[in-house]
PDB file of N, CA, C and O in Angstrom:
ATOM      1  N   MET A   1      26.401  25.090  -7.385  1.00  0.00           N
ATOM      2  CA  MET A   1      26.877  22.914  -7.125  1.00  0.00           C
ATOM      3  C   MET A   1      25.539  22.164  -6.749  1.00  0.00           C
ATOM      4  O   MET A   1      24.976  22.411  -5.682  1.00  0.00           O
ATOM      5  N   TRP A   2      25.183  21.505  -7.393  1.00  0.00           N
ATOM      6  CA  TRP A   2      24.088  20.532  -7.538  1.00  0.00           C
ATOM      7  C   TRP A   2      23.256  20.356  -6.769  1.00  0.00           C
ATOM      8  O   TRP A   2      23.670  20.717  -5.667  1.00  0.00           O
ATOM      9  N   TYR A   3      22.228  19.972  -6.720  1.00  0.00           N
ATOM     10  CA  TYR A   3      21.620  18.789  -5.726  1.00  0.00           C
ATOM     11  C   TYR A   3      20.477  18.068  -6.276  1.00  0.00           C
ATOM     12  O   TYR A   3      19.591  18.380  -7.070  1.00  0.00           O
ATOM     13  N   LEU A   4      20.807  16.828  -5.506  1.00  0.00           N
ATOM     14  CA  LEU A   4      20.333  16.143  -6.479  1.00  0.00           C
ATOM     15  C   LEU A   4      18.837  15.036  -4.840  1.00  0.00           C
ATOM     16  O   LEU A   4      18.961  14.761  -3.646  1.00  0.00           O
ATOM     17  N   LYS A   5      17.828  14.853  -5.780  1.00  0.00           N
ATOM     18  CA  LYS A   5      17.336  14.427  -4.808  1.00  0.00           C
ATOM     19  C   LYS A   5      16.404  13.548  -5.667  1.00  0.00           C
ATOM     20  O   LYS A   5      16.079  13.718  -6.842  1.00  0.00           O
ATOM     21  N   PHE A   6      15.979  12.376  -4.642  1.00  0.00           N
ATOM     22  CA  PHE A   6      15.227  10.967  -5.561  1.00  0.00           C
ATOM     23  C   PHE A   6      14.678   9.863  -4.295  1.00  0.00           C
ATOM     24  O   PHE A   6      15.180   9.807  -3.172  1.00  0.00           O
ATOM     25  N   LYS A   7      13.727   9.167  -4.706  1.00  0.00           N
ATOM     26  CA  LYS A   7      12.978   8.063  -3.659  1.00  0.00           C
ATOM     27  C   LYS A   7      12.861   6.605  -4.570  1.00  0.00           C
ATOM     28  O   LYS A   7      12.080   6.296  -5.469  1.00  0.00           O
ATOM     29  N   VAL A   8      14.188   5.721  -3.816  1.00  0.00           N
ATOM     30  CA  VAL A   8      13.971   4.802  -4.012  1.00  0.00           C
ATOM     31  C   VAL A   8      12.505   3.469  -3.651  1.00  0.00           C
ATOM     32  O   VAL A   8      11.865   3.504  -2.600  1.00  0.00           O
ATOM     33  N   GLN A   9      12.383   2.968  -4.183  1.00  0.00           N
ATOM     34  CA  GLN A   9      10.122   2.586  -4.698  1.00  0.00           C
ATOM     35  C   GLN A   9      10.871   1.176  -4.918  1.00  0.00           C
ATOM     36  O   GLN A   9      11.856   1.190  -5.657  1.00  0.00           O
ATOM     37  N   HIS A  10      10.436  -0.164  -4.268  1.00  0.00           N
ATOM     38  CA  HIS A  10      10.675  -1.575  -3.477  1.00  0.00           C
ATOM     39  C   HIS A  10      10.148  -1.938  -4.181  1.00  0.00           C
ATOM     40  O   HIS A  10      10.309  -3.077  -3.744  1.00  0.00           O
ATOM     41  N   ARG A  11       9.525  -2.102  -5.063  1.00  0.00           N
ATOM     42  CA  ARG A  11       8.316  -3.057  -5.810  1.00  0.00           C
ATOM     43  C   ARG A  11       8.546  -4.202  -5.931  1.00  0.00           C
ATOM     44  O   ARG A  11       9.471  -4.853  -6.418  1.00  0.00           O
ATOM     45  N   GLY A  12       7.284  -4.503  -5.266  1.00  0.00           N
ATOM     46  CA  GLY A  12       6.704  -6.290  -5.840  1.00  0.00           C
ATOM     47  C   GLY A  12       7.443  -6.824  -4.207  1.00  0.00           C
ATOM     48  O   GLY A  12       7.952  -7.928  -4.013  1.00  0.00           O
ATOM     49  N   CYS A  13       7.335  -5.872  -3.333  1.00  0.00           N
ATOM     50  CA  CYS A  13       8.205  -6.347  -1.384  1.00  0.00           C
ATOM     51  C   CYS A  13       6.764  -6.163  -1.116  1.00  0.00           C
ATOM     52  O   CYS A  13       6.080  -5.229  -1.534  1.00  0.00           O
ATOM     53  N   ILE A  14       6.162  -7.670   0.016  1.00  0.00           N
ATOM     54  CA  ILE A  14       5.641  -7.647   0.776  1.00  0.00           C
ATOM     55  C   ILE A  14       5.561  -7.002   1.763  1.00  0.00           C
ATOM     56  O   ILE A  14       4.571  -7.252   2.451  1.00  0.00           O
ATOM     57  N   TYR A  15       6.568  -5.862   2.305  1.00  0.00           N
ATOM     58  CA  TYR A  15       6.790  -5.319   4.154  1.00  0.00           C
ATOM     59  C   TYR A  15       6.983  -4.026   3.137  1.00  0.00           C
ATOM     60  O   TYR A  15       6.154  -4.228   2.250  1.00  0.00           O
ATOM     61  N   THR A  16       7.407  -3.280   2.959  1.00  0.00           N
ATOM     62  CA  THR A  16       7.835  -1.784   2.398  1.00  0.00           C
ATOM     63  C   THR A  16       6.665  -1.116   2.154  1.00  0.00           C
ATOM     64  O   THR A  16       6.209  -0.046   2.558  1.00  0.00           O
ATOM     65  N   PRO A  17       6.265  -1.988   1.392  1.00  0.00           N
ATOM     66  CA  PRO A  17       3.777  -0.363   1.212  1.00  0.00           C
ATOM     67  C   PRO A  17       3.499  -0.140   2.995  1.00  0.00           C
ATOM     68  O   PRO A  17       3.294   0.923   3.581  1.00  0.00           O
ATOM     69  N   LYS A  18       3.608  -2.025   3.772  1.00  0.00           N
ATOM     70  CA  LYS A  18       2.280  -1.600   4.334  1.00  0.00           C
ATOM     71  C   LYS A  18       3.358  -0.816   5.564  1.00  0.00           C
ATOM     72  O   LYS A  18       2.983   0.187   6.171  1.00  0.00           O
ATOM     73  N   THR A  19       5.052  -1.611   5.851  1.00  0.00           N
ATOM     74  CA  THR A  19       5.494  -0.616   6.573  1.00  0.00           C
ATOM     75  C   THR A  19       5.284   1.345   6.469  1.00  0.00           C
ATOM     76  O   THR A  19       4.990   2.216   7.287  1.00  0.00           O
ATOM     77  N   LYS A  20       5.535   1.329   5.399  1.00  0.00           N
ATOM     78  CA  LYS A  20       5.168   2.688   4.921  1.00  0.00           C
ATOM     79  C   LYS A  20       3.720   3.003   5.089  1.00  0.00           C
ATOM     80  O   LYS A  20       3.465   3.958   4.356  1.00  0.00           O
ATOM     81  N   GLU A  21       2.664   2.606   5.741  1.00  0.00           N
ATOM     82  CA  GLU A  21       1.413   2.907   5.795  1.00  0.00           C
ATOM     83  C   GLU A  21       1.509   3.049   7.389  1.00  0.00           C
ATOM     84  O   GLU A  21       1.531   4.040   8.119  1.00  0.00           O
ATOM     85  N   LEU A  22       1.536   2.308   7.526  1.00  0.00           N
ATOM     86  CA  LEU A  22       1.850   1.825   9.653  1.00  0.00           C
ATOM     87  C   LEU A  22       2.869   2.701   9.964  1.00  0.00           C
ATOM     88  O   LEU A  22       2.837   2.805  11.191  1.00  0.00           O
ATOM     89  N   ASP A  23       3.701   3.344   9.550  1.00  0.00           N
ATOM     90  CA  ASP A  23       4.439   4.077   9.659  1.00  0.00           C
ATOM     91  C   ASP A  23       4.825   4.202  10.973  1.00  0.00           C
ATOM     92  O   ASP A  23       4.758   5.018  11.893  1.00  0.00           O
ATOM     93  N   LEU A  24       5.677   2.025  10.502  1.00  0.00           N
ATOM     94  CA  LEU A  24       6.763   1.212  11.216  1.00  0.00           C
ATOM     95  C   LEU A  24       8.017   1.605  11.260  1.00  0.00           C
ATOM     96  O   LEU A  24       8.259   2.567  10.532  1.00  0.00           O
ATOM     97  N   THR A  25       9.135   1.068  12.036  1.00  0.00           N
ATOM     98  CA  THR A  25      10.265   0.771  10.879  1.00  0.00           C
ATOM     99  C   THR A  25      10.538  -0.733  11.575  1.00  0.00           C
ATOM    100  O   THR A  25      10.532  -1.005  12.776  1.00  0.00           O
ATOM    101  N   ASP A  26      10.780  -1.622  10.431  1.00  0.00           N
ATOM    102  CA  ASP A  26      11.162  -3.181  10.490  1.00  0.00           C
ATOM    103  C   ASP A  26      12.191  -3.632   9.923  1.00  0.00           C
ATOM    104  O   ASP A  26      12.302  -3.631   8.697  1.00  0.00           O
ATOM    105  N   PHE A  27      13.468  -4.269  11.051  1.00  0.00           N
ATOM    106  CA  PHE A  27      14.690  -4.135  10.851  1.00  0.00           C
ATOM    107  C   PHE A  27      14.753  -5.606  10.685  1.00  0.00           C
ATOM    108  O   PHE A  27      14.387  -6.418  11.536  1.00  0.00           O
ATOM    109  N   THR A  28      15.333  -5.930   9.320  1.00  0.00           N
ATOM    110  CA  THR A  28      14.832  -7.553   8.766  1.00  0.00           C
ATOM    111  C   THR A  28      16.021  -7.800   8.851  1.00  0.00           C
ATOM    112  O   THR A  28      17.004  -7.059   8.828  1.00  0.00           O
ATOM    113  N   TYR A  29      15.899  -9.007   8.964  1.00  0.00           N
ATOM    114  CA  TYR A  29      17.731  -9.513   9.220  1.00  0.00           C
ATOM    115  C   TYR A  29      17.599 -10.824   8.647  1.00  0.00           C
ATOM    116  O   TYR A  29      16.949 -11.528   9.420  1.00  0.00           O
ATOM    117  N   PRO A  30      17.949 -11.445   7.608  1.00  0.00           N
ATOM    118  CA  PRO A  30      18.145 -12.756   6.705  1.00  0.00           C
ATOM    119  C   PRO A  30      18.760 -13.529   7.410  1.00  0.00           C
ATOM    120  O   PRO A  30      19.887 -13.389   7.885  1.00  0.00           O
ATOM    121  N   LEU A  31      17.824 -14.641   7.539  1.00  0.00           N
ATOM    122  CA  LEU A  31      19.055 -15.942   7.738  1.00  0.00           C
ATOM    123  C   LEU A  31      19.002 -17.041   6.593  1.00  0.00           C
ATOM    124  O   LEU A  31      19.309 -18.225   6.730  1.00  0.00           O
ATOM    125  N   GLY A  32      18.673 -16.586   5.749  1.00  0.00           N
ATOM    126  CA  GLY A  32      18.752 -18.119   4.978  1.00  0.00           C
ATOM    127  C   GLY A  32      17.952 -18.733   4.074  1.00  0.00           C
ATOM    128  O   GLY A  32      16.866 -18.789   4.651  1.00  0.00           O
ATOM    129  N   HIS A  33      17.820 -19.270   2.913  1.00  0.00           N
ATOM    130  CA  HIS A  33      17.146 -18.986   1.945  1.00  0.00           C
ATOM    131  C   HIS A  33      17.367 -20.356   1.417  1.00  0.00           C
ATOM    132  O   HIS A  33      18.582 -20.388   1.224  1.00  0.00           O
ATOM    133  N   VAL A  34      16.828 -21.607   1.046  1.00  0.00           N
ATOM    134  CA  VAL A  34      16.420 -22.842  -0.437  1.00  0.00           C
ATOM    135  C   VAL A  34      15.704 -22.350  -0.928  1.00  0.00           C
ATOM    136  O   VAL A  34      14.689 -21.746  -0.582  1.00  0.00           O
ATOM    137  N   LEU A  35      16.619 -22.764  -2.709  1.00  0.00           N
ATOM    138  CA  LEU A  35      15.738 -22.558  -3.672  1.00  0.00           C
ATOM    139  C   LEU A  35      15.039 -24.086  -3.850  1.00  0.00           C
ATOM    140  O   LEU A  35      15.603 -25.161  -3.645  1.00  0.00           O
ATOM    141  N   LYS A  36      13.373 -23.828  -4.377  1.00  0.00           N
ATOM    142  CA  LYS A  36      12.783 -25.530  -4.758  1.00  0.00           C
ATOM    143  C   LYS A  36      12.106 -24.750  -6.287  1.00  0.00           C
ATOM    144  O   LYS A  36      11.537 -23.660  -6.221  1.00  0.00           O
ATOM    145  N   GLY A  37      12.177 -25.059  -6.828  1.00  0.00           N
ATOM    146  CA  GLY A  37      11.537 -24.726  -8.217  1.00  0.00           C
ATOM    147  C   GLY A  37      12.329 -23.328  -8.896  1.00  0.00           C
ATOM    148  O   GLY A  37      13.501 -22.956  -8.953  1.00  0.00           O
ATOM    149  N   LYS A  38      10.849 -22.716  -9.430  1.00  0.00           N
ATOM    150  CA  LYS A  38      11.262 -22.090  -9.957  1.00  0.00           C
ATOM    151  C   LYS A  38      10.866 -21.144  -8.492  1.00  0.00           C
ATOM    152  O   LYS A  38      10.048 -20.450  -9.095  1.00  0.00           O
ATOM    153  N   PHE A  39      10.792 -20.411  -6.617  1.00  0.00           N
ATOM    154  CA  PHE A  39      10.705 -20.159  -5.643  1.00  0.00           C
ATOM    155  C   PHE A  39      11.851 -19.934  -4.762  1.00  0.00           C
ATOM    156  O   PHE A  39      12.636 -20.753  -5.240  1.00  0.00           O
ATOM    157  N   VAL A  40      12.355 -19.481  -3.982  1.00  0.00           N
ATOM    158  CA  VAL A  40      12.939 -19.465  -3.261  1.00  0.00           C
ATOM    159  C   VAL A  40      12.570 -19.006  -2.301  1.00  0.00           C
ATOM    160  O   VAL A  40      12.264 -17.814  -2.273  1.00  0.00           O
ATOM    161  N   ILE A  41      12.434 -20.180  -0.685  1.00  0.00           N
ATOM    162  CA  ILE A  41      11.664 -19.686   0.289  1.00  0.00           C
ATOM    163  C   ILE A  41      13.088 -18.864   1.262  1.00  0.00           C
ATOM    164  O   ILE A  41      14.241 -19.205   1.525  1.00  0.00           O
ATOM    165  N   LEU A  42      12.269 -17.701   1.555  1.00  0.00           N
ATOM    166  CA  LEU A  42      13.483 -17.373   2.354  1.00  0.00           C
ATOM    167  C   LEU A  42      13.184 -17.060   3.845  1.00  0.00           C
ATOM    168  O   LEU A  42      12.018 -16.667   3.820  1.00  0.00           O
ATOM    169  N   SER A  43      13.680 -17.021   5.320  1.00  0.00           N
ATOM    170  CA  SER A  43      13.058 -16.359   6.028  1.00  0.00           C
ATOM    171  C   SER A  43      14.442 -15.753   6.921  1.00  0.00           C
ATOM    172  O   SER A  43      15.637 -15.960   6.715  1.00  0.00           O
ATOM    173  N   ALA A  44      13.674 -14.816   8.127  1.00  0.00           N
ATOM    174  CA  ALA A  44      14.585 -13.940   8.520  1.00  0.00           C
ATOM    175  C   ALA A  44      13.585 -13.747   9.619  1.00  0.00           C
ATOM    176  O   ALA A  44      12.424 -14.142   9.727  1.00  0.00           O
ATOM    177  N   ILE A  45      14.768 -12.641  10.835  1.00  0.00           N
ATOM    178  CA  ILE A  45      14.530 -12.132  11.263  1.00  0.00           C
ATOM    179  C   ILE A  45      13.712 -10.985  11.480  1.00  0.00           C
ATOM    180  O   ILE A  45      13.658 -10.677  10.290  1.00  0.00           O
ATOM    181  N   HIS A  46      12.847  -9.867  12.194  1.00  0.00           N
ATOM    182  CA  HIS A  46      12.172  -8.991  11.499  1.00  0.00           C
ATOM    183  C   HIS A  46      11.802  -7.872  13.394  1.00  0.00           C
ATOM    184  O   HIS A  46      10.969  -7.778  14.296  1.00  0.00           O
ATOM    185  N   VAL A  47      12.567  -7.549  13.135  1.00  0.00           N
ATOM    186  CA  VAL A  47      12.345  -6.451  14.830  1.00  0.00           C
ATOM    187  C   VAL A  47      11.592  -5.142  14.644  1.00  0.00           C
ATOM    188  O   VAL A  47      12.239  -4.468  13.843  1.00  0.00           O
ATOM    189  N   LEU A  48      10.371  -4.419  15.090  1.00  0.00           N
ATOM    190  CA  LEU A  48       9.733  -3.683  15.112  1.00  0.00           C
ATOM    191  C   LEU A  48       9.974  -3.178  15.337  1.00  0.00           C
ATOM    192  O   LEU A  48      10.713  -3.459  16.280  1.00  0.00           O
ATOM    193  N   GLU A  49       9.886  -1.151  14.947  1.00  0.00           N
ATOM    194  CA  GLU A  49       9.582  -0.167  15.735  1.00  0.00           C
ATOM    195  C   GLU A  49       8.796   0.585  15.108  1.00  0.00           C
ATOM    196  O   GLU A  49       8.813   1.122  14.000  1.00  0.00           O
ATOM    197  N   GLY A  50       7.562   0.532  16.629  1.00  0.00           N
ATOM    198  CA  GLY A  50       6.220   1.704  16.414  1.00  0.00           C
ATOM    199  C   GLY A  50       5.368   0.954  17.812  1.00  0.00           C
ATOM    200  O   GLY A  50       5.412   0.221  18.799  1.00  0.00           O
ATOM    201  N   SER A  51       4.552   1.897  16.869  1.00  0.00           N
ATOM    202  CA  SER A  51       3.113   1.841  17.897  1.00  0.00           C
ATOM    203  C   SER A  51       3.155  -0.162  18.567  1.00  0.00           C
ATOM    204  O   SER A  51       3.853  -1.030  18.042  1.00  0.00           O
ATOM    205  N   SER A  52       2.512  -0.314  19.392  1.00  0.00           N
ATOM    206  CA  SER A  52       1.870  -1.081  19.621  1.00  0.00           C
ATOM    207  C   SER A  52       0.821  -1.654  18.624  1.00  0.00           C
ATOM    208  O   SER A  52       0.894  -2.646  17.898  1.00  0.00           O
ATOM    209  N   LYS A  53      -0.184  -0.740  18.798  1.00  0.00           N
ATOM    210  CA  LYS A  53      -1.379  -0.340  17.206  1.00  0.00           C
ATOM    211  C   LYS A  53      -1.093  -1.059  16.222  1.00  0.00           C
ATOM    212  O   LYS A  53      -1.634  -2.031  15.695  1.00  0.00           O
ATOM    213  N   SER A  54       0.122  -0.281  15.963  1.00  0.00           N
ATOM    214  CA  SER A  54       0.429  -0.986  14.561  1.00  0.00           C
ATOM    215  C   SER A  54       1.681  -1.603  14.242  1.00  0.00           C
ATOM    216  O   SER A  54       2.345  -1.467  13.214  1.00  0.00           O
ATOM    217  N   ILE A  55       1.847  -2.089  14.947  1.00  0.00           N
ATOM    218  CA  ILE A  55       2.791  -3.484  15.158  1.00  0.00           C
ATOM    219  C   ILE A  55       1.562  -5.371  14.402  1.00  0.00           C
ATOM    220  O   ILE A  55       1.458  -6.393  13.723  1.00  0.00           O
ATOM    221  N   LYS A  56       1.046  -4.402  15.341  1.00  0.00           N
ATOM    222  CA  LYS A  56      -0.087  -6.072  15.161  1.00  0.00           C
ATOM    223  C   LYS A  56      -0.892  -5.784  14.393  1.00  0.00           C
ATOM    224  O   LYS A  56      -1.361  -6.715  13.738  1.00  0.00           O
ATOM    225  N   LYS A  57      -1.294  -4.695  14.188  1.00  0.00           N
ATOM    226  CA  LYS A  57      -1.961  -4.816  12.404  1.00  0.00           C
ATOM    227  C   LYS A  57      -1.042  -5.303  11.420  1.00  0.00           C
ATOM    228  O   LYS A  57      -1.315  -6.329  10.795  1.00  0.00           O
ATOM    229  N   TYR A  58       0.258  -4.529  11.175  1.00  0.00           N
ATOM    230  CA  TYR A  58       0.639  -4.756  10.626  1.00  0.00           C
ATOM    231  C   TYR A  58       1.233  -7.206  10.752  1.00  0.00           C
ATOM    232  O   TYR A  58       1.674  -7.812   9.776  1.00  0.00           O
ATOM    233  N   VAL A  59       1.080  -7.630  11.653  1.00  0.00           N
ATOM    234  CA  VAL A  59       2.205  -8.774  12.114  1.00  0.00           C
ATOM    235  C   VAL A  59       0.506  -9.545  11.059  1.00  0.00           C
ATOM    236  O   VAL A  59       0.779 -10.456  10.277  1.00  0.00           O
ATOM    237  N   SER A  60      -0.644  -9.219  11.127  1.00  0.00           N
ATOM    238  CA  SER A  60      -2.113  -9.603  11.282  1.00  0.00           C
ATOM    239  C   SER A  60      -1.922  -9.626   9.056  1.00  0.00           C
ATOM    240  O   SER A  60      -2.697 -10.305   8.382  1.00  0.00           O
ATOM    241  N   TYR A  61      -1.036  -8.951   8.550  1.00  0.00           N
ATOM    242  CA  TYR A  61      -1.456  -8.311   7.936  1.00  0.00           C
ATOM    243  C   TYR A  61      -0.400  -8.958   6.806  1.00  0.00           C
ATOM    244  O   TYR A  61      -0.498  -8.865   5.582  1.00  0.00           O
ATOM    245  N   LEU A  62       0.981  -9.865   7.834  1.00  0.00           N
ATOM    246  CA  LEU A  62       1.970 -10.348   7.466  1.00  0.00           C
ATOM    247  C   LEU A  62       0.985 -11.770   7.400  1.00  0.00           C
ATOM    248  O   LEU A  62       1.073 -12.500   6.413  1.00  0.00           O
ATOM    249  N   GLU A  63      -0.140 -12.165   8.752  1.00  0.00           N
ATOM    250  CA  GLU A  63      -0.371 -13.674   8.771  1.00  0.00           C
ATOM    251  C   GLU A  63      -1.500 -14.325   7.458  1.00  0.00           C
ATOM    252  O   GLU A  63      -1.776 -15.446   7.031  1.00  0.00           O
ATOM    253  N   LYS A  64      -1.878 -13.057   7.182  1.00  0.00           N
ATOM    254  CA  LYS A  64      -3.090 -13.580   5.244  1.00  0.00           C
ATOM    255  C   LYS A  64      -2.760 -13.678   5.172  1.00  0.00           C
ATOM    256  O   LYS A  64      -2.573 -14.867   4.918  1.00  0.00           O
ATOM    257  N   HIS A  65      -1.335 -12.510   5.162  1.00  0.00           N
ATOM    258  CA  HIS A  65      -0.410 -12.831   3.284  1.00  0.00           C
ATOM    259  C   HIS A  65      -0.063 -14.136   2.550  1.00  0.00           C
ATOM    260  O   HIS A  65       0.526 -14.993   3.208  1.00  0.00           O
ATOM    261  N   LYS A  66      -0.351 -14.378   1.307  1.00  0.00           N
ATOM    262  CA  LYS A  66      -0.350 -15.544   0.462  1.00  0.00           C
ATOM    263  C   LYS A  66       1.240 -16.281   1.060  1.00  0.00           C
ATOM    264  O   LYS A  66       1.422 -17.098   1.962  1.00  0.00           O
ATOM    265  N   ASP A  67       2.015 -15.745   0.331  1.00  0.00           N
ATOM    266  CA  ASP A  67       3.052 -15.476   0.119  1.00  0.00           C
ATOM    267  C   ASP A  67       3.493 -16.065   1.950  1.00  0.00           C
ATOM    268  O   ASP A  67       3.406 -17.282   2.119  1.00  0.00           O
ATOM    269  N   VAL A  68       3.780 -15.498   2.763  1.00  0.00           N
ATOM    270  CA  VAL A  68       3.403 -15.746   4.265  1.00  0.00           C
ATOM    271  C   VAL A  68       3.826 -17.400   4.789  1.00  0.00           C
ATOM    272  O   VAL A  68       3.565 -17.688   5.957  1.00  0.00           O
ATOM    273  N   MET A  69       4.024 -17.719   4.517  1.00  0.00           N
ATOM    274  CA  MET A  69       4.349 -19.597   4.989  1.00  0.00           C
ATOM    275  C   MET A  69       4.234 -19.875   6.487  1.00  0.00           C
ATOM    276  O   MET A  69       3.221 -20.347   7.003  1.00  0.00           O
ATOM    277  N   LYS A  70       5.400 -19.531   7.178  1.00  0.00           N
ATOM    278  CA  LYS A  70       5.434 -19.328   8.312  1.00  0.00           C
ATOM    279  C   LYS A  70       5.208 -17.902   9.312  1.00  0.00           C
ATOM    280  O   LYS A  70       5.598 -17.009   8.561  1.00  0.00           O
ATOM    281  N   ILE A  71       4.825 -17.314  10.473  1.00  0.00           N
ATOM    282  CA  ILE A  71       5.219 -16.132  11.815  1.00  0.00           C
ATOM    283  C   ILE A  71       5.104 -16.646  12.542  1.00  0.00           C
ATOM    284  O   ILE A  71       4.480 -17.658  12.859  1.00  0.00           O
ATOM    285  N   GLU A  72       6.013 -15.683  13.133  1.00  0.00           N
ATOM    286  CA  GLU A  72       6.006 -17.213  14.451  1.00  0.00           C
ATOM    287  C   GLU A  72       6.998 -15.674  15.694  1.00  0.00           C
ATOM    288  O   GLU A  72       7.946 -15.013  15.270  1.00  0.00           O
ATOM    289  N   GLY A  73       6.399 -15.513  17.118  1.00  0.00           N
ATOM    290  CA  GLY A  73       7.113 -14.085  17.702  1.00  0.00           C
ATOM    291  C   GLY A  73       6.314 -13.775  18.309  1.00  0.00           C
ATOM    292  O   GLY A  73       5.248 -14.385  18.397  1.00  0.00           O
ATOM    293  N   SER A  74       6.643 -12.580  18.992  1.00  0.00           N
ATOM    294  CA  SER A  74       5.988 -12.202  20.201  1.00  0.00           C
ATOM    295  C   SER A  74       6.027 -10.502  20.563  1.00  0.00           C
ATOM    296  O   SER A  74       5.552 -10.128  19.491  1.00  0.00           O
ATOM    297  N   GLY A  75       6.253  -9.285  21.292  1.00  0.00           N
ATOM    298  CA  GLY A  75       6.319  -8.426  21.481  1.00  0.00           C
ATOM    299  C   GLY A  75       6.108  -8.042  19.674  1.00  0.00           C
ATOM    300  O   GLY A  75       5.212  -8.362  18.892  1.00  0.00           O
ATOM    301  N   ASN A  76       7.739  -6.987  19.434  1.00  0.00           N
ATOM    302  CA  ASN A  76       7.792  -6.383  17.873  1.00  0.00           C
ATOM    303  C   ASN A  76       8.835  -6.838  17.248  1.00  0.00           C
ATOM    304  O   ASN A  76       9.471  -6.145  16.454  1.00  0.00           O
ATOM    305  N   ILE A  77       9.288  -8.726  17.694  1.00  0.00           N
ATOM    306  CA  ILE A  77      10.488  -9.438  17.148  1.00  0.00           C
ATOM    307  C   ILE A  77      10.008 -10.600  16.190  1.00  0.00           C
ATOM    308  O   ILE A  77       9.265 -11.516  16.544  1.00  0.00           O
ATOM    309  N   PHE A  78      10.297 -10.509  15.505  1.00  0.00           N
ATOM    310  CA  PHE A  78       9.388 -12.218  15.016  1.00  0.00           C
ATOM    311  C   PHE A  78      10.203 -12.928  13.844  1.00  0.00           C
ATOM    312  O   PHE A  78      11.005 -12.393  13.079  1.00  0.00           O
ATOM    313  N   PHE A  79       9.883 -14.000  13.880  1.00  0.00           N
ATOM    314  CA  PHE A  79      10.980 -14.703  13.127  1.00  0.00           C
ATOM    315  C   PHE A  79       9.660 -15.271  11.513  1.00  0.00           C
ATOM    316  O   PHE A  79       8.511 -15.673  11.701  1.00  0.00           O
ATOM    317  N   THR A  80      10.604 -15.047   9.551  1.00  0.00           N
ATOM    318  CA  THR A  80       9.053 -14.739   8.874  1.00  0.00           C
ATOM    319  C   THR A  80       9.270 -16.087   8.070  1.00  0.00           C
ATOM    320  O   THR A  80       9.118 -16.724   9.112  1.00  0.00           O
ATOM    321  N   LYS A  81       9.457 -16.922   7.281  1.00  0.00           N
ATOM    322  CA  LYS A  81       9.377 -18.161   6.372  1.00  0.00           C
ATOM    323  C   LYS A  81       8.326 -17.725   4.915  1.00  0.00           C
ATOM    324  O   LYS A  81       7.231 -18.266   4.761  1.00  0.00           O
ATOM    325  N   VAL A  82       8.741 -16.934   4.172  1.00  0.00           N
ATOM    326  CA  VAL A  82       7.799 -16.270   2.878  1.00  0.00           C
ATOM    327  C   VAL A  82       9.142 -17.014   1.422  1.00  0.00           C
ATOM    328  O   VAL A  82      10.339 -17.113   1.151  1.00  0.00           O
ATOM    329  N   LYS A  83       7.280 -17.449   0.770  1.00  0.00           N
ATOM    330  CA  LYS A  83       7.619 -17.572  -0.591  1.00  0.00           C
ATOM    331  C   LYS A  83       7.924 -16.958  -1.420  1.00  0.00           C
ATOM    332  O   LYS A  83       6.851 -16.408  -1.665  1.00  0.00           O
ATOM    333  N   GLU A  84       8.901 -16.412  -2.417  1.00  0.00           N
ATOM    334  CA  GLU A  84       8.864 -15.421  -3.857  1.00  0.00           C
ATOM    335  C   GLU A  84       9.167 -16.510  -5.204  1.00  0.00           C
ATOM    336  O   GLU A  84       9.719 -17.598  -5.362  1.00  0.00           O
ATOM    337  N   LYS A  85       8.760 -15.939  -5.678  1.00  0.00           N
ATOM    338  CA  LYS A  85       8.507 -16.664  -7.018  1.00  0.00           C
ATOM    339  C   LYS A  85      10.439 -15.522  -7.555  1.00  0.00           C
ATOM    340  O   LYS A  85      10.976 -14.419  -7.654  1.00  0.00           O
ATOM    341  N   THR A  86      10.570 -16.826  -7.679  1.00  0.00           N
ATOM    342  CA  THR A  86      12.579 -16.367  -8.800  1.00  0.00           C
ATOM    343  C   THR A  86      12.615 -15.667 -10.321  1.00  0.00           C
ATOM    344  O   THR A  86      12.421 -16.422 -11.273  1.00  0.00           O
ATOM    345  N   ASN A  87      12.807 -14.545 -10.523  1.00  0.00           N
ATOM    346  CA  ASN A  87      12.741 -13.871 -11.843  1.00  0.00           C
ATOM    347  C   ASN A  87      14.619 -13.939 -12.263  1.00  0.00           C
ATOM    348  O   ASN A  87      14.812 -13.638 -13.441  1.00  0.00           O
ATOM    349  N   PHE A  88      15.621 -14.202 -11.653  1.00  0.00           N
ATOM    350  CA  PHE A  88      16.504 -14.281 -11.937  1.00  0.00           C
ATOM    351  C   PHE A  88      17.740 -15.761 -12.100  1.00  0.00           C
ATOM    352  O   PHE A  88      18.955 -15.710 -12.291  1.00  0.00           O
ATOM    353  N   LEU A  89      16.765 -17.067 -11.921  1.00  0.00           N
ATOM    354  CA  LEU A  89      16.931 -18.046 -12.415  1.00  0.00           C
ATOM    355  C   LEU A  89      17.162 -18.216 -13.820  1.00  0.00           C
ATOM    356  O   LEU A  89      16.487 -17.495 -14.555  1.00  0.00           O
ATOM    357  N   PRO A  90      17.998 -19.042 -14.372  1.00  0.00           N
ATOM    358  CA  PRO A  90      17.773 -19.232 -15.664  1.00  0.00           C
ATOM    359  C   PRO A  90      16.711 -20.943 -15.927  1.00  0.00           C
ATOM    360  O   PRO A  90      16.592 -21.937 -15.212  1.00  0.00           O
ATOM    361  N   PRO A  91      16.237 -20.643 -17.029  1.00  0.00           N
ATOM    362  CA  PRO A  91      15.492 -21.955 -17.293  1.00  0.00           C
ATOM    363  C   PRO A  91      15.959 -22.626 -17.265  1.00  0.00           C
ATOM    364  O   PRO A  91      15.460 -23.734 -17.463  1.00  0.00           O
TER     365      PRO A  91
END
């Protein structure tokens, strides 16, 4: 019998590396998107699981991140509006 083990890495994601570092789970529920030129504006609800100290550090990180346009919430539930460059649109 064959056994396969592999890791998936989400490169370029602003969320995944930080949640791993802070030992958090981020349940993300996309709400919608808008295309503006070569950018896409994404909105989502995030439900975080982990220690309250880690959640505060994570939210602080997102508030300071250059791609996060807006973040609102309380406790472990947050709304985010993020601007990302699109690489998949034709010229």
